[in-house]
Kinemage of the C-alpha trace (Angstrom):
@kinemage 1
@onewidth
@group {chain A} dominant
@subgroup {mainchain}
@vectorlist {calphas} color= white
{ca unk a 1} P -4.221 8.421 -9.638
{ca unk a 2} L -7.235 6.941 -11.294
{ca unk a 3} L -10.052 4.957 -9.738
{ca unk a 4} L -9.738 3.392 -6.301
{ca unk a 5} L -11.211 -0.077 -5.835
{ca unk a 6} L -11.932 -1.538 -2.395
{ca unk a 7} L -11.365 -5.272 -1.880
{ca unk a 8} L -11.488 -7.627 1.088
{ca unk a 9} L -8.420 -9.585 2.207
{ca unk a 10} L -8.394 -13.227 3.203
{ca unk a 11} L -5.650 -14.624 5.456
{ca unk a 12} L -3.219 -17.063 3.876
{ca unk a 13} L -0.832 -19.425 5.593
{ca unk a 14} L 2.017 -17.943 7.631
{ca unk a 15} L 5.252 -17.858 5.633
{ca unk a 16} L 7.101 -17.406 8.917
{ca unk a 17} L 6.044 -16.940 12.511
{ca unk a 18} L 6.428 -13.171 12.467
{ca unk a 19} L 4.497 -12.200 9.338
{ca unk a 20} L 1.100 -13.320 8.105
{ca unk a 21} L 0.329 -12.685 4.442
{ca unk a 22} L -3.128 -11.870 3.098
{ca unk a 23} L -4.153 -12.322 -0.544
{ca unk a 24} L -5.608 -9.028 -1.714
{ca unk a 25} L -5.557 -9.074 -5.523
{ca unk a 26} L -4.121 -10.614 -8.660
{ca unk a 27} L -1.275 -9.004 -10.583
{ca unk a 28} L -3.477 -8.977 -13.665
{ca unk a 29} L -5.940 -6.717 -11.813
{ca unk a 30} L -3.333 -4.148 -10.802
{ca unk a 31} L -3.181 -1.561 -13.554
{ca unk a 32} L -0.016 0.598 -13.417
{ca unk a 33} L -0.825 4.077 -12.149
{ca unk a 34} L -3.886 2.939 -10.207
{ca unk a 35} L -4.338 2.342 -6.507
{ca unk a 36} L -6.804 0.256 -4.582
{ca unk a 37} L -7.813 0.178 -0.940
{ca unk a 38} L -7.787 -3.095 0.967
{ca unk a 39} L -8.704 -3.808 4.570
{ca unk a 40} L -6.645 -6.194 6.680
{ca unk a 41} L -7.499 -6.612 10.363
{ca unk a 42} L -9.495 -3.394 10.199
{ca unk a 43} L -6.559 -1.394 8.822
{ca unk a 44} L -7.102 0.570 5.615
{ca unk a 45} L -4.160 -0.052 3.268
{ca unk a 46} L -3.420 1.560 -0.094
{ca unk a 47} L -1.947 -0.826 -2.669
{ca unk a 48} L -0.068 0.846 -5.518
{ca unk a 49} L 1.083 -0.595 -8.846
{ca unk a 50} L 4.064 1.430 -10.089
{ca unk a 51} L 5.077 0.002 -13.460
{ca unk a 52} L 4.504 -3.552 -12.251
{ca unk a 53} L 6.088 -3.045 -8.811
{ca unk a 54} L 3.583 -3.227 -5.959
{ca unk a 55} L 3.761 -1.178 -2.750
{ca unk a 56} L 1.452 -1.169 0.265
{ca unk a 57} L 1.158 1.736 2.720
{ca unk a 58} L -1.296 2.884 5.365
{ca unk a 59} L -4.029 4.663 3.403
{ca unk a 60} L -4.309 7.503 5.926
{ca unk a 61} L -1.773 10.311 5.688
{ca unk a 62} L -0.116 10.889 9.080
{ca unk a 63} L -0.668 14.648 8.677
{ca unk a 64} L -4.467 14.880 8.738
{ca unk a 65} L -5.703 11.501 7.524
{ca unk a 66} L -5.928 12.265 3.811
{ca unk a 67} L -6.696 9.255 1.573
{ca unk a 68} L -3.307 8.320 0.132
{ca unk a 69} L -4.856 5.944 -2.438
{ca unk a 70} L -6.310 9.057 -4.089
{ca unk a 71} L -2.877 10.698 -4.244
{ca unk a 72} L -0.528 10.994 -7.191
{ca unk a 73} L 2.650 9.019 -7.774
{ca unk a 74} L 5.757 10.254 -9.562
{ca unk a 75} L 8.447 7.581 -9.684
{ca unk a 76} L 8.210 6.083 -6.194
{ca unk a 77} L 7.072 9.321 -4.518
{ca unk a 78} L 3.463 9.430 -3.365
{ca unk a 79} L 1.840 12.844 -2.846
{ca unk a 80} L -1.186 13.148 -0.550
{ca unk a 81} L -4.145 14.783 -2.314
{ca unk a 82} L -5.071 16.963 0.666
{ca unk a 83} L -1.951 18.915 1.638
{ca unk a 84} L 0.728 17.538 -0.720
{ca unk a 85} L 2.752 15.691 1.913
{ca unk a 86} L 5.068 13.243 0.168
{ca unk a 87} L 6.284 9.727 0.963
{ca unk a 88} L 8.634 7.244 -0.680
{ca unk a 89} L 6.539 4.135 -1.383
{ca unk a 90} L 9.452 1.787 -0.660
{ca unk a 91} L 10.612 3.251 2.661
{ca unk a 92} L 7.532 5.180 3.815
{ca unk a 93} L 9.750 8.175 4.635
{ca unk a 94} L 9.128 11.713 3.502
{ca unk a 95} L 11.783 12.913 1.026
{ca unk a 96} L 11.341 16.393 2.527
{ca unk a 97} L 11.595 15.406 6.209
{ca unk a 98} L 12.820 11.799 6.786
{ca unk a 99} L 11.614 11.967 10.410
{ca unk a 100} L 8.046 11.801 9.043
{ca unk a 101} L 6.824 8.557 7.568
{ca unk a 102} L 3.801 6.485 6.688
{ca unk a 103} L 3.487 2.814 7.704
{ca unk a 104} L 4.570 0.443 4.926
{ca unk a 105} L 3.710 -3.248 4.564
{ca unk a 106} L 5.662 -5.986 2.777
{ca unk a 107} L 4.239 -7.144 -0.546
{ca unk a 108} L 4.765 -10.700 -1.741
{ca unk a 109} L 3.964 -11.867 -5.272
{ca unk a 110} L 3.233 -15.586 -5.611
{ca unk a 111} L 2.285 -16.489 -9.158
{ca unk a 112} L -0.456 -13.990 -9.941
{ca unk a 113} L -1.408 -13.440 -6.284
{ca unk a 114} L -0.531 -10.166 -4.559
{ca unk a 115} L -0.174 -10.657 -0.816
{ca unk a 116} L 0.352 -8.042 1.881
{ca unk a 117} L 2.139 -8.969 5.084
{ca unk a 118} L 1.283 -7.943 8.620
{ca unk a 119} L 2.823 -8.931 11.927
{ca unk a 120} L 1.255 -12.139 13.205
{ca unk a 121} L -0.662 -11.942 16.471
């Protein structure tokens, strides 16, 4: 993975009562093969652009808190830079041990806006 860029998220309108979406970037800013870190409600989230498909996962590896945004991606498999734990970006599950997973967040593209969803309070 190349450079990591940190951005702030601003709440958008609720698209339903269970999920609130936050605008975090524009699709034109998301270079394939690069990750960025965004903060929503104090949670550090890694946003990945994989050939134009966007995925959002908790930035902290469940093993020892490694920065997943600094990891490498092959296909949809993310590898933590610290101890090489792996996760499928779509499901959050480890391809090695499906009982282990990282939190994933829904990504919504509206026009050029990339939005990440979180459960509404």
